[in-house]
MIDOSE-1310 file (N, C-alpha, C; in nm, 2 decimals, decimal comma, always signed):
residues 168
mrtr	+0,08/-0,12/+0,00/+0,00/+0,00/+0,00/+0,09/+0,12/+0,00; +0,19/+0,13/+0,09/+0,28/+0,24/+0,09/+0,35/+0,26/-0,04; +0,39/+0,15/-0,10/+0,46/+0,16/-0,23/+0,37/+0,22/-0,34; +0,25/+0,18/-0,34/+0,16/+0,24/-0,44/+0,14/+0,39/-0,42
fanl	+0,13/+0,43/-0,29/+0,11/+0,57/-0,26/+0,24/+0,65/-0,30; +0,36/+0,59/-0,27/+0,48/+0,66/-0,31/+0,49/+0,67/-0,46; +0,45/+0,57/-0,53/+0,46/+0,58/-0,68/+0,36/+0,68/-0,73; +0,25/+0,70/-0,67/+0,15/+0,80/-0,71/+0,21/+0,94/-0,68
iyts	+0,28/+0,96/-0,57/+0,35/+1,09/-0,54/+0,46/+1,12/-0,64; +0,54/+1,02/-0,67/+0,65/+1,04/-0,77/+0,60/+1,07/-0,90; +0,49/+1,00/-0,95/+0,43/+1,03/-1,08/+0,37/+1,17/-1,09; +0,31/+1,21/-0,98/+0,25/+1,34/-0,98/+0,36/+1,45/-0,98
cfal	+0,46/+1,43/-0,91/+0,57/+1,53/-0,91/+0,64/+1,53/-1,05; +0,65/+1,42/-1,11/+0,71/+1,41/-1,25/+0,62/+1,48/-1,35; +0,49/+1,47/-1,34/+0,40/+1,53/-1,42/+0,40/+1,69/-1,41; +0,41/+1,73/-1,28/+0,43/+1,87/-1,26/+0,56/+1,93/-1,32
flas	+0,67/+1,84/-1,31/+0,80/+1,88/-1,36/+0,79/+1,90/-1,51; +0,71/+1,82/-1,58/+0,70/+1,83/-1,73/+0,61/+1,94/-1,77; +0,51/+1,98/-1,69/+0,42/+2,09/-1,73/+0,49/+2,22/-1,72; +0,48/+2,30/-1,83/+0,55/+2,43/-1,83/+0,46/+2,54/-1,89
gisa	+0,33/+2,52/-1,90/+0,25/+2,63/-1,95/+0,26/+2,64/-2,10; +0,30/+2,76/-2,14/+0,32/+2,79/-2,29/+0,44/+2,71/-2,34; +0,43/+2,66/-2,46/+0,55/+2,61/-2,52/+0,59/+2,69/-2,64; +0,72/+2,70/-2,66/+0,78/+2,78/-2,77/+0,80/+2,69/-2,89
eeig	+0,79/+2,75/-3,01/+0,82/+2,68/-3,13/+0,96/+2,70/-3,17; +1,03/+2,59/-3,19/+1,17/+2,60/-3,23/+1,19/+2,65/-3,37; +1,27/+2,76/-3,39/+1,30/+2,81/-3,52/+1,43/+2,75/-3,58; +1,53/+2,74/-3,49/+1,66/+2,68/-3,53/+1,75/+2,66/-3,41
kvdt	+1,87/+2,61/-3,44/+1,96/+2,58/-3,33/+2,10/+2,57/-3,39; +2,20/+2,60/-3,31/+2,34/+2,58/-3,35/+2,41/+2,50/-3,24; +2,51/+2,42/-3,29/+2,59/+2,34/-3,19/+2,70/+2,43/-3,14; +2,72/+2,42/-3,01/+2,83/+2,49/-2,95/+2,94/+2,40/-2,89
rfrf	+2,91/+2,28/-2,88/+3,01/+2,18/-2,82/+2,97/+2,04/-2,88; +3,07/+1,98/-2,94/+3,05/+1,85/-3,00/+3,06/+1,75/-2,88; +2,97/+1,65/-2,88/+2,98/+1,54/-2,78/+2,96/+1,41/-2,86; +3,06/+1,33/-2,84/+3,06/+1,20/-2,91/+2,96/+1,10/-2,86
ltpd	+2,87/+1,05/-2,94/+2,76/+0,95/-2,92/+2,65/+1,01/-2,83; +2,65/+1,13/-2,79/+2,54/+1,19/-2,71/+2,50/+1,32/-2,78; +2,39/+1,38/-2,74/+2,35/+1,51/-2,80/+2,46/+1,62/-2,77; +2,48/+1,71/-2,87/+2,57/+1,82/-2,85/+2,51/+1,93/-2,76
dtir	+2,59/+2,01/-2,71/+2,54/+2,14/-2,64/+2,50/+2,23/-2,76; +2,39/+2,30/-2,73/+2,33/+2,39/-2,84/+2,29/+2,52/-2,79; +2,27/+2,61/-2,88/+2,19/+2,73/-2,85/+2,07/+2,72/-2,93; +1,95/+2,73/-2,87/+1,82/+2,71/-2,94/+1,75/+2,85/-2,96
ievf	+1,69/+2,87/-3,07/+1,62/+2,99/-3,10/+1,47/+2,95/-3,12; +1,38/+3,01/-3,03/+1,24/+2,97/-3,03/+1,16/+3,10/-3,03; +1,03/+3,08/-3,07/+0,94/+3,19/-3,07/+0,81/+3,15/-3,00; +0,75/+3,24/-2,92/+0,61/+3,21/-2,87/+0,54/+3,34/-2,87
ddpd	+0,41/+3,33/-2,88/+0,32/+3,45/-2,88/+0,28/+3,48/-2,73; +0,26/+3,61/-2,70/+0,22/+3,64/-2,57/+0,08/+3,58/-2,55; +0,05/+3,51/-2,44/-0,08/+3,44/-2,43/-0,19/+3,54/-2,40; -0,16/+3,66/-2,35/-0,27/+3,75/-2,31/-0,28/+3,87/-2,40
idgi	-0,19/+3,89/-2,50/-0,19/+4,00/-2,59/-0,17/+3,95/-2,73; -0,27/+3,96/-2,81/-0,26/+3,93/-2,96/-0,17/+4,03/-3,02; -0,09/+3,99/-3,12/-0,01/+4,08/-3,19/+0,14/+4,10/-3,14; +0,17/+4,03/-3,03/+0,31/+4,04/-2,98/+0,37/+3,90/-2,98
scyl	+0,49/+3,89/-3,04/+0,56/+3,76/-3,03/+0,70/+3,78/-2,97; +0,75/+3,69/-2,90/+0,88/+3,70/-2,84/+0,97/+3,59/-2,89; +1,09/+3,63/-2,92/+1,20/+3,54/-2,97/+1,30/+3,52/-2,86; +1,33/+3,39/-2,83/+1,41/+3,35/-2,71/+1,52/+3,27/-2,76
srak	+1,64/+3,30/-2,72/+1,76/+3,21/-2,74/+1,81/+3,17/-2,61; +1,85/+3,04/-2,60/+1,91/+3,00/-2,47/+1,99/+2,87/-2,49; +2,08/+2,85/-2,40/+2,17/+2,74/-2,41/+2,11/+2,61/-2,36; +2,14/+2,50/-2,42/+2,09/+2,37/-2,38/+2,20/+2,27/-2,37
tggl	+2,22/+2,21/-2,26/+2,33/+2,12/-2,23/+2,30/+1,98/-2,29; +2,39/+1,93/-2,36/+2,38/+1,79/-2,42/+2,44/+1,69/-2,33; +2,51/+1,60/-2,39/+2,58/+1,49/-2,32/+2,48/+1,39/-2,27; +2,53/+1,30/-2,19/+2,44/+1,19/-2,13/+2,33/+1,25/-2,04
kgav	+2,37/+1,35/-1,95/+2,28/+1,41/-1,86/+2,17/+1,49/-1,94; +2,21/+1,55/-2,04/+2,12/+1,63/-2,13/+2,02/+1,53/-2,20; +2,07/+1,42/-2,24/+1,99/+1,32/-2,31/+1,88/+1,26/-2,23; +1,91/+1,25/-2,10/+1,81/+1,19/-2,01/+1,73/+1,29/-1,93
gvae	+1,76/+1,42/-1,95/+1,69/+1,53/-1,89/+1,73/+1,57/-1,75; +1,85/+1,54/-1,71/+1,89/+1,58/-1,57/+2,00/+1,68/-1,57; +2,04/+1,73/-1,69/+2,15/+1,83/-1,69/+2,10/+1,96/-1,64; +2,19/+2,04/-1,58/+2,16/+2,17/-1,54/+2,20/+2,27/-1,65
dtsd	+2,11/+2,34/-1,71/+2,14/+2,43/-1,82/+2,19/+2,56/-1,76; +2,27/+2,63/-1,83/+2,32/+2,76/-1,78/+2,21/+2,86/-1,78; +2,23/+2,98/-1,71/+2,13/+3,08/-1,70/+2,13/+3,18/-1,82; +2,22/+3,15/-1,92/+2,23/+3,24/-2,03/+2,10/+3,24/-2,12
asld	+2,05/+3,35/-2,14/+1,93/+3,36/-2,23/+1,92/+3,50/-2,29; +1,86/+3,51/-2,41/+1,84/+3,64/-2,47/+1,70/+3,65/-2,52; +1,64/+3,77/-2,51/+1,50/+3,78/-2,55/+1,48/+3,91/-2,63; +1,39/+3,89/-2,73/+1,35/+4,01/-2,82/+1,21/+3,99/-2,85
crqv	+1,12/+4,08/-2,82/+0,98/+4,08/-2,84/+0,94/+4,19/-2,94; +0,85/+4,16/-3,03/+0,81/+4,25/-3,14/+0,66/+4,25/-3,16; +0,61/+4,37/-3,20/+0,47/+4,38/-3,24/+0,46/+4,32/-3,38; +0,38/+4,22/-3,40/+0,38/+4,15/-3,53/+0,24/+4,16/-3,60
gpvr	+0,15/+4,23/-3,53/+0,01/+4,25/-3,59/-0,06/+4,35/-3,50; -0,19/+4,38/-3,52/-0,26/+4,47/-3,44/-0,27/+4,41/-3,29; -0,24/+4,50/-3,20/-0,23/+4,46/-3,06/-0,38/+4,46/-3,00; -0,41/+4,35/-2,94/-0,54/+4,34/-2,87/-0,52/+4,27/-2,74
fksk	-0,55/+4,34/-2,63/-0,53/+4,29/-2,50/-0,66/+4,20/-2,47; -0,63/+4,07/-2,43/-0,74/+3,98/-2,41/-0,80/+3,99/-2,27; -0,72/+4,04/-2,18/-0,77/+4,05/-2,04/-0,69/+4,15/-1,96; -0,72/+4,17/-1,84/-0,64/+4,26/-1,75/-0,51/+4,19/-1,72
lkdg	-0,41/+4,28/-1,72/-0,27/+4,23/-1,70/-0,22/+4,27/-1,56; -0,14/+4,18/-1,50/-0,08/+4,21/-1,37/+0,07/+4,23/-1,40; +0,13/+4,35/-1,35/+0,27/+4,37/-1,36/+0,35/+4,26/-1,30; +0,46/+4,21/-1,36/+0,54/+4,10/-1,31/+0,48/+3,96/-1,33
ekif	+0,37/+3,95/-1,40/+0,31/+3,82/-1,43/+0,40/+3,73/-1,51; +0,42/+3,61/-1,47/+0,49/+3,51/-1,54/+0,41/+3,46/-1,66; +0,48/+3,48/-1,78/+0,41/+3,43/-1,90/+0,47/+3,31/-1,97; +0,59/+3,28/-1,93/+0,66/+3,17/-1,98/+0,76/+3,11/-1,88
serr	+0,77/+2,98/-1,87/+0,87/+2,93/-1,78/+0,92/+2,79/-1,83; +1,04/+2,76/-1,79/+1,10/+2,63/-1,84/+1,20/+2,59/-1,73; +1,20/+2,46/-1,70/+1,29/+2,41/-1,60/+1,43/+2,41/-1,67; +1,53/+2,45/-1,59/+1,67/+2,45/-1,64/+1,75/+2,34/-1,57
slif	+1,70/+2,28/-1,47/+1,76/+2,16/-1,40/+1,65/+2,07/-1,36; +1,68/+1,96/-1,30/+1,58/+1,86/-1,26/+1,48/+1,91/-1,16; +1,53/+1,99/-1,06/+1,44/+2,03/-0,96/+1,45/+2,18/-0,93; +1,56/+2,24/-0,91/+1,58/+2,37/-0,84/+1,59/+2,49/-0,93
kelq	+1,61/+2,48/-1,06/+1,64/+2,60/-1,14/+1,53/+2,62/-1,25; +1,49/+2,74/-1,27/+1,38/+2,77/-1,37/+1,41/+2,90/-1,44; +1,39/+2,90/-1,58/+1,40/+3,02/-1,66/+1,26/+3,07/-1,67; +1,24/+3,21/-1,64/+1,11/+3,27/-1,64/+1,11/+3,39/-1,73
ivry	+1,00/+3,42/-1,79/+0,98/+3,55/-1,86/+0,85/+3,61/-1,79; +0,87/+3,74/-1,75/+0,77/+3,81/-1,69/+0,74/+3,94/-1,77; +0,62/+4,00/-1,75/+0,58/+4,11/-1,83/+0,53/+4,23/-1,74; +0,56/+4,35/-1,79/+0,52/+4,47/-1,73/+0,47/+4,57/-1,83
cdad	+0,39/+4,67/-1,78/+0,34/+4,77/-1,87/+0,41/+4,90/-1,83; +0,47/+4,97/-1,93/+0,53/+5,10/-1,91/+0,42/+5,20/-1,96; +0,33/+5,25/-1,87/+0,22/+5,33/-1,91/+0,26/+5,46/-1,97; +0,37/+5,53/-1,92/+0,41/+5,66/-1,97/+0,45/+5,65/-2,12
rnav	+0,50/+5,54/-2,16/+0,55/+5,52/-2,30/+0,46/+5,43/-2,38; +0,36/+5,38/-2,32/+0,27/+5,28/-2,38/+0,35/+5,17/-2,44; +0,42/+5,10/-2,36/+0,51/+4,99/-2,41/+0,49/+4,87/-2,31; +0,50/+4,75/-2,37/+0,49/+4,63/-2,29/+0,64/+4,58/-2,28
vylv	+0,69/+4,56/-2,15/+0,82/+4,53/-2,13/+0,83/+4,38/-2,08; +0,93/+4,30/-2,14/+0,95/+4,16/-2,10/+1,08/+4,15/-2,04; +1,10/+4,06/-1,94/+1,22/+4,03/-1,87/+1,24/+3,88/-1,87; +1,36/+3,83/-1,91/+1,39/+3,69/-1,89/+1,50/+3,68/-1,79
ysdr	+1,49/+3,58/-1,70/+1,59/+3,56/-1,60/+1,57/+3,42/-1,55; +1,67/+3,37/-1,47/+1,68/+3,24/-1,42/+1,68/+3,25/-1,27; +1,60/+3,16/-1,20/+1,61/+3,16/-1,06/+1,63/+3,02/-1,00; +1,67/+3,01/-0,88/+1,68/+2,89/-0,81/+1,61/+2,90/-0,68
viqg	+1,59/+2,78/-0,61/+1,52/+2,78/-0,49/+1,60/+2,87/-0,38; +1,73/+2,85/-0,39/+1,82/+2,92/-0,29/+1,88/+3,05/-0,34; +1,94/+3,05/-0,46/+2,00/+3,17/-0,51/+1,99/+3,17/-0,67; +1,93/+3,27/-0,72/+1,92/+3,29/-0,86/+2,04/+3,34/-0,93
spkn	+2,03/+3,38/-1,05/+2,14/+3,43/-1,13/+2,11/+3,58/-1,17; +2,21/+3,67/-1,17/+2,19/+3,80/-1,21/+2,18/+3,81/-1,37; +2,21/+3,71/-1,44/+2,20/+3,71/-1,58/+2,06/+3,73/-1,63; +2,03/+3,83/-1,72/+1,90/+3,86/-1,76/+1,90/+3,93/-1,90
sisa	+1,79/+3,94/-1,96/+1,77/+4,01/-2,08/+1,63/+4,07/-2,08; +1,62/+4,19/-2,15/+1,50/+4,26/-2,15/+1,46/+4,30/-2,29; +1,33/+4,32/-2,31/+1,28/+4,36/-2,44/+1,16/+4,45/-2,42; +1,15/+4,56/-2,49/+1,03/+4,65/-2,48/+0,96/+4,66/-2,61
vpvm	+0,83/+4,65/-2,61/+0,75/+4,66/-2,73/+0,66/+4,78/-2,72; +0,70/+4,89/-2,80/+0,60/+5,01/-2,80/+0,48/+4,97/-2,87; +0,36/+4,99/-2,81/+0,23/+4,95/-2,87/+0,19/+5,06/-2,97; +0,19/+5,03/-3,10/+0,16/+5,13/-3,20/+0,03/+5,09/-3,27
ayag	-0,03/+5,19/-3,33/-0,15/+5,16/-3,42/-0,10/+5,08/-3,54; -0,17/+4,98/-3,57/-0,14/+4,89/-3,68/-0,23/+4,93/-3,80; -0,20/+4,88/-3,92/-0,28/+4,91/-4,03/-0,43/+4,87/-4,00; -0,52/+4,96/-4,03/-0,66/+4,94/-4,00/-0,71/+4,98/-3,86
qsaa	-0,62/+5,01/-3,77/-0,65/+5,06/-3,64/-0,65/+5,21/-3,64; -0,75/+5,27/-3,58/-0,76/+5,42/-3,57/-0,66/+5,47/-3,46; -0,64/+5,40/-3,35/-0,55/+5,44/-3,25/-0,50/+5,31/-3,18; -0,38/+5,33/-3,12/-0,32/+5,21/-3,05/-0,38/+5,20/-2,91
pqcn	-0,41/+5,07/-2,87/-0,46/+5,05/-2,74/-0,36/+5,09/-2,64; -0,41/+5,14/-2,52/-0,32/+5,18/-2,41/-0,30/+5,07/-2,31; -0,18/+5,02/-2,29/-0,16/+4,91/-2,20/-0,20/+4,95/-2,05; -0,20/+5,07/-2,02/-0,24/+5,11/-1,88/-0,39/+5,08/-1,86
efrl	-0,47/+5,09/-1,96/-0,61/+5,06/-1,95/-0,64/+4,91/-1,92; -0,54/+4,83/-1,93/-0,56/+4,69/-1,91/-0,48/+4,63/-1,80; -0,43/+4,72/-1,71/-0,36/+4,68/-1,59/-0,45/+4,65/-1,47; -0,42/+4,55/-1,39/-0,49/+4,52/-1,27/-0,45/+4,62/-1,16
């Protein structure tokens, strides 16, 4: 009975580990370190759309560790990441937004490290600002990257929506 309960707990934790919310679409990758018979270390380039704002897409590059640990999913990836977000169509806010809200996350190690992207509204400049950083349970990394998207009127729009009107 105890073994069955323990298996249920481990399975639940593993399912939570795999769940990451939004997934990014891979655009390309480059090898940075050759590893014989196991996956190489790479830099991956991916894109995802802001889940709460139509018309904004974010491009993310980050290092991915290969080798045997990387192949089985237990390698700790570095905190290096770069982010660039752009207005790619008419902006439409789907709901109210909270400053500092996490819109993307990905595990960078088996348990303790996570890459996160959070979003803010710069009301004075009518821009949406995105920050990517990596944190750990005990100590995070100061490595980060930022991208600001000025919200502009798009073809067919009479005026640009104001991000301040959609803040909580």
